[in-house]
C-alpha positions as semicolon CSV with decimal commas, in nm:
position;residue;x (nm);y (nm);z (nm)
1;M;9,865;11,607;12,371
2;N;9,906;11,424;12,701
3;A;9,914;11,047;12,748
4;G;9,546;11,027;12,836
5;E;9,441;11,211;12,523
6;I;9,663;10,990;12,308
7;L;9,528;10,670;12,464
8;A;9,170;10,789;12,411
9;A;9,225;10,776;12,034
10;F;9,354;10,416;12,024
11;P;9,015;10,240;12,016
12;K;8,921;10,424;11,696
13;L;9,223;10,304;11,498
14;R;9,293;10,005;11,273
15;V;9,652;9,884;11,257
16;L;9,828;9,630;11,036
17;V;10,158;9,472;11,144
18;V;10,350;9,337;10,845
19;G;10,648;9,105;10,824
20;D;10,814;8,841;11,037
21;V;10,546;8,694;11,260
22;C;10,713;8,433;11,476
23;L;10,640;8,190;11,755
24;D;10,835;8,232;12,078
25;R;10,856;7,900;12,262
26;W;10,980;7,945;12,620
27;C;11,105;7,605;12,736
28;R;11,209;7,544;13,096
29;Y;11,451;7,256;13,134
30;D;11,583;7,073;13,439
31;P;11,958;7,002;13,415
32;S;11,931;6,744;13,696
33;L;11,719;6,529;13,463
34;S;11,977;6,528;13,185
35;E;12,117;6,190;13,092
36;P;12,293;6,053;12,784
37;S;12,080;5,924;12,500
38;R;12,104;5,548;12,466
39;E;12,125;5,584;12,088
40;T;12,383;5,863;12,058
41;G;12,538;5,914;12,400
42;I;12,460;6,285;12,375
43;P;12,308;6,428;12,696
44;R;11,944;6,526;12,659
45;T;11,795;6,863;12,746
46;A;11,500;6,770;12,966
47;V;11,222;7,021;12,906
48;V;10,969;7,010;13,190
49;S;10,735;7,291;13,080
50;A;10,678;7,519;12,784
51;E;10,487;7,836;12,707
52;V;10,424;7,987;12,363
53;T;10,367;8,349;12,269
54;A;10,359;8,544;11,945
55;G;10,693;8,716;11,882
56;A;10,856;8,970;11,647
57;A;10,561;9,125;11,459
58;G;10,344;8,938;11,709
59;T;10,507;9,126;11,998
60;I;10,421;9,458;11,834
61;A;10,064;9,336;11,778
62;N;10,034;9,219;12,140
63;N;10,139;9,564;12,260
64;L;9,891;9,737;12,030
65;V;9,606;9,525;12,166
66;A;9,714;9,584;12,527
67;L;9,711;9,960;12,465
68;G;9,350;9,941;12,348
69;T;9,382;9,961;11,969
70;G;9,047;9,905;11,800
71;R;9,159;9,655;11,536
72;V;9,495;9,481;11,504
73;A;9,588;9,233;11,231
74;V;9,911;9,070;11,114
75;L;10,024;9,000;10,759
76;G;10,303;8,749;10,708
77;V;10,388;8,388;10,631
78;I;10,363;8,078;10,846
79;G;10,440;7,717;10,765
80;D;10,192;7,434;10,725
81;D;10,314;7,288;11,053
82;G;10,241;7,256;11,423
83;N;10,430;7,572;11,510
84;G;10,205;7,759;11,270
85;E;9,897;7,621;11,444
86;E;10,030;7,728;11,783
87;L;10,120;8,073;11,654
88;T;9,773;8,124;11,506
89;R;9,612;8,025;11,836
90;A;9,845;8,255;12,035
91;L;9,750;8,550;11,813
92;A;9,380;8,469;11,824
93;R;9,386;8,452;12,205
94;N;9,491;8,817;12,204
95;R;9,220;8,918;11,954
96;I;9,476;8,974;11,677
97;G;9,341;8,915;11,327
98;T;9,510;8,627;11,145
99;E;9,308;8,638;10,823
100;L;9,606;8,790;10,636
101;L;9,855;8,523;10,744
102;L;9,958;8,309;10,448
103;R;10,017;7,941;10,520
104;S;10,275;7,769;10,299
105;P;10,423;7,417;10,303
106;M;10,738;7,559;10,141
107;V;10,867;7,734;10,456
108;P;10,872;7,652;10,829
109;T;10,700;7,877;11,076
110;F;10,958;8,129;11,201
111;T;11,014;8,003;11,559
112;Y;11,247;8,093;11,847
113;T;11,289;7,810;12,100
114;K;11,441;7,949;12,419
115;L;11,587;7,712;12,680
116;I;11,565;7,842;13,036
117;N;11,725;7,670;13,335
118;V;11,442;7,592;13,578
119;H;11,674;7,634;13,878
120;T;11,821;7,972;13,785
121;G;11,560;8,123;13,555
122;I;11,839;8,203;13,309
123;E;11,841;8,124;12,936
124;D;12,178;7,949;12,932
125;L;12,167;7,705;12,640
126;P;12,185;7,787;12,268
127;R;11,848;7,885;12,123
128;I;11,692;7,654;11,866
129;D;11,541;7,851;11,577
130;F;11,326;7,746;11,284
131;V;11,416;7,987;11,002
132;Y;11,409;8,018;10,626
133;D;11,611;8,215;10,374
134;N;11,471;8,353;10,046
135;L;11,095;8,334;10,044
136;P;10,964;8,134;9,745
137;A;10,862;8,369;9,463
138;S;10,503;8,248;9,449
139;V;10,455;8,309;9,823
140;D;10,626;8,647;9,793
141;D;10,389;8,754;9,515
142;E;10,084;8,639;9,711
143;L;10,200;8,826;10,020
144;V;10,254;9,150;9,830
145;D;9,916;9,120;9,661
146;S;9,752;9,066;10,001
147;L;9,919;9,381;10,131
148;R;9,797;9,585;9,833
149;R;9,440;9,464;9,874
150;A;9,431;9,508;10,252
151;W;9,590;9,855;10,254
152;P;9,267;10,064;10,248
153;E;9,139;9,885;10,560
154;F;9,408;10,023;10,795
155;D;9,510;10,360;10,937
156;V;9,868;10,277;11,042
157;V;10,113;10,013;10,917
158;L;10,406;9,882;11,122
159;V;10,671;9,660;10,964
160;S;10,880;9,405;11,155
161;D;11,184;9,297;10,953
162;Q;11,347;9,071;11,213
163;A;11,489;8,777;11,017
164;E;11,867;8,773;11,033
165;T;11,931;8,526;10,751
166;P;12,109;8,675;10,445
167;G;11,797;8,666;10,229
168;G;11,565;8,777;10,507
169;G;11,220;8,646;10,585
170;A;10,880;8,778;10,485
171;V;11,005;9,132;10,415
172;T;11,149;9,096;10,065
173;A;11,261;9,349;9,805
174;N;10,922;9,299;9,640
175;L;10,740;9,384;9,963
176;R;10,965;9,685;10,029
177;R;10,879;9,826;9,684
178;M;10,509;9,786;9,753
179;L;10,543;9,959;10,089
180;T;10,718;10,251;9,921
181;S;10,451;10,283;9,655
182;L;10,170;10,282;9,913
183;S;10,332;10,486;10,190
184;E;10,242;10,839;10,083
185;D;9,899;10,847;10,242
186;R;9,975;10,709;10,590
187;I;10,240;10,628;10,846
188;V;10,453;10,328;10,758
189;W;10,681;10,260;11,054
190;V;10,967;10,014;10,990
191;D;11,183;9,833;11,244
192;S;11,454;9,642;11,055
193;R;11,735;9,462;11,234
194;K;11,967;9,399;10,942
195;R;11,843;9,600;10,643
196;P;11,713;9,950;10,729
197;E;11,912;10,104;10,443
198;L;11,711;9,903;10,187
199;F;11,378;10,076;10,262
200;R;11,264;10,393;10,086
201;G;11,023;10,669;10,180
202;V;10,909;10,534;10,517
203;I;10,974;10,606;10,886
204;L;11,274;10,405;11,005
205;K;11,328;10,302;11,367
206;P;11,666;10,137;11,412
207;N;11,842;10,126;11,744
208;R;12,186;10,285;11,774
209;D;12,376;9,968;11,681
210;E;12,150;9,889;11,384
211;A;12,185;10,243;11,252
212;Q;12,564;10,230;11,284
213;E;12,580;9,895;11,105
214;A;12,370;10,040;10,823
215;L;12,609;10,335;10,797
216;D;12,905;10,098;10,786
217;R;12,748;9,899;10,502
218;L;12,688;10,222;10,311
219;G;13,032;10,361;10,387
220;A;12,857;10,669;10,526
221;K;12,960;10,887;10,817
222;N;12,644;11,028;10,976
223;Y;12,272;10,984;11,022
224;G;12,198;11,255;10,770
225;A;12,355;11,035;10,504
226;L;12,126;10,747;10,606
227;L;11,826;10,979;10,590
228;T;11,920;11,094;10,241
229;H;12,000;10,744;10,113
230;T;11,669;10,598;10,230
231;E;11,460;10,906;10,147
232;A;11,310;10,846;10,492
233;R;11,039;11,073;10,622
234;L;11,194;11,038;10,967
235;L;11,468;10,842;11,145
236;V;11,383;10,740;11,499
237;I;11,706;10,608;11,647
238;T;11,665;10,460;11,994
239;H;11,960;10,484;12,234
240;G;11,838;10,277;12,526
241;P;11,846;10,469;12,856
242;E;11,977;10,782;12,681
243;G;11,652;10,832;12,491
244;V;11,571;10,878;12,123
245;L;11,744;11,075;11,849
246;L;11,507;11,211;11,583
247;V;11,650;11,292;11,242
248;D;11,463;11,453;10,953
249;Q;11,515;11,727;10,695
250;M;11,503;11,986;10,975
251;G;11,805;11,831;11,150
252;E;11,856;11,629;11,466
253;S;11,683;11,653;11,803
254;W;11,689;11,446;12,121
255;V;11,400;11,321;12,331
256;R;11,554;11,211;12,658
257;T;11,412;10,948;12,888
258;R;11,453;10,875;13,256
259;P;11,674;10,562;13,285
260;A;11,506;10,272;13,462
261;E;11,690;10,127;13,758
262;N;11,748;9,753;13,733
263;P;11,534;9,669;13,428
264;V;11,399;9,315;13,446
265;D;11,412;9,226;13,075
266;I;11,482;9,454;12,778
267;C;11,371;9,184;12,532
268;G;11,095;9,334;12,318
269;A;11,156;9,691;12,436
270;G;11,199;9,813;12,078
271;D;10,873;9,647;11,976
272;S;10,679;9,807;12,260
273;F;10,837;10,144;12,182
274;S;10,735;10,110;11,817
275;A;10,377;10,018;11,907
276;G;10,338;10,326;12,122
277;A;10,539;10,575;11,919
278;A;10,393;10,493;11,577
279;M;10,039;10,530;11,708
280;A;10,120;10,851;11,893
281;L;10,275;10,994;11,578
282;H;9,958;10,920;11,382
283;I;9,741;11,068;11,658
284;T;9,942;11,381;11,742
285;G;10,149;11,451;11,430
286;S;10,435;11,538;11,667
287;K;10,759;11,339;11,643
288;A;10,863;11,453;11,993
289;D;10,530;11,351;12,148
290;A;10,556;11,019;11,965
291;A;10,902;10,948;12,106
292;K;10,794;11,047;12,458
293;F;10,492;10,817;12,442
294;G;10,700;10,530;12,301
295;N;10,948;10,577;12,585
296;L;10,665;10,561;12,838
297;V;10,542;10,230;12,697
298;A;10,893;10,080;12,685
299;S;10,967;10,196;13,040
300;I;10,685;9,968;13,156
301;T;10,761;9,661;12,948
302;I;11,130;9,646;13,047
303;M;11,020;9,595;13,407
304;K;10,841;9,271;13,314
305;P;10,994;8,931;13,229
306;G;10,987;8,819;12,867
307;T;10,817;9,027;12,602
308;G;10,577;9,213;12,831
309;V;10,309;9,463;12,734
310;A;10,183;9,789;12,883
311;T;9,821;9,866;12,965
312;P;9,661;10,212;12,946
313;A;9,640;10,226;13,327
314;E;10,013;10,155;13,354
315;V;10,096;10,417;13,092
316;L;9,890;10,679;13,277
317;R;10,067;10,599;13,603
318;A;10,406;10,623;13,433
319;A;10,307;10,957;13,278
320;E;10,208;11,091;13,620
321;A;10,543;10,979;13,762
322;E;10,722;11,165;13,482
């Protein structure tokens, strides 16, 4: 199937994005306005403007909406705090369903606060993150039960396991077991930064570094060992400008991509790839077509600042250029 045929199927589909839904706060600060605090003597960081967007699972959801998906919803945990309110509004602005977001006073809303120099446009100060480690058991149980009940309503499920704390975020061992038990009848596409080897029976999309780190933790030598250990239906290992390596029981195969000259921002490229590739896999049943379509989407978003998205018109133009 070509890109136009794939895109034509998007409006008919219902997609659930599960896991770490976070708030990205993009703060622009002016170093010329920095002065020591009278109370502590520590120089202040003078933020002069801020923008908020939905990140992590929210970035995947934003891309799905931009590509024309019929229904997109997120399932995860937010805190009973202001960041949670802002995140809910950011999702709702993009027509992303928030009815499956659980609000809990026991955790903060997962938030990345990025500090960008207003004079240079560069993020040059340490990021300030709101994180949690080890989701409370009662919240974990409620989240898993929500997933089980919502499952029949969706055609494709994407999982964003982005938390880098030792215990992880919303994607717990309990949630992984539920995903495994439900995954036989549809595509479950998982992007896990730190724990891909802990999932079973799903499609795994690590990048090259994440896959190698998983192999190192297992003491394994090759991708076939990772495939066997995880009982994965497919490994989709992205290699940046080199393309995508596909690994399944039939062996390994490459889907190459045309490297982009001078990409503007690769932040969120993996999320945009996942949004496109997972949907294309559901629509076409072809792993190669899925990787090609995901590459098309990512080739557009890396030419935009921040966590950009790709529209159907942009994808069609990129396909024609290919």
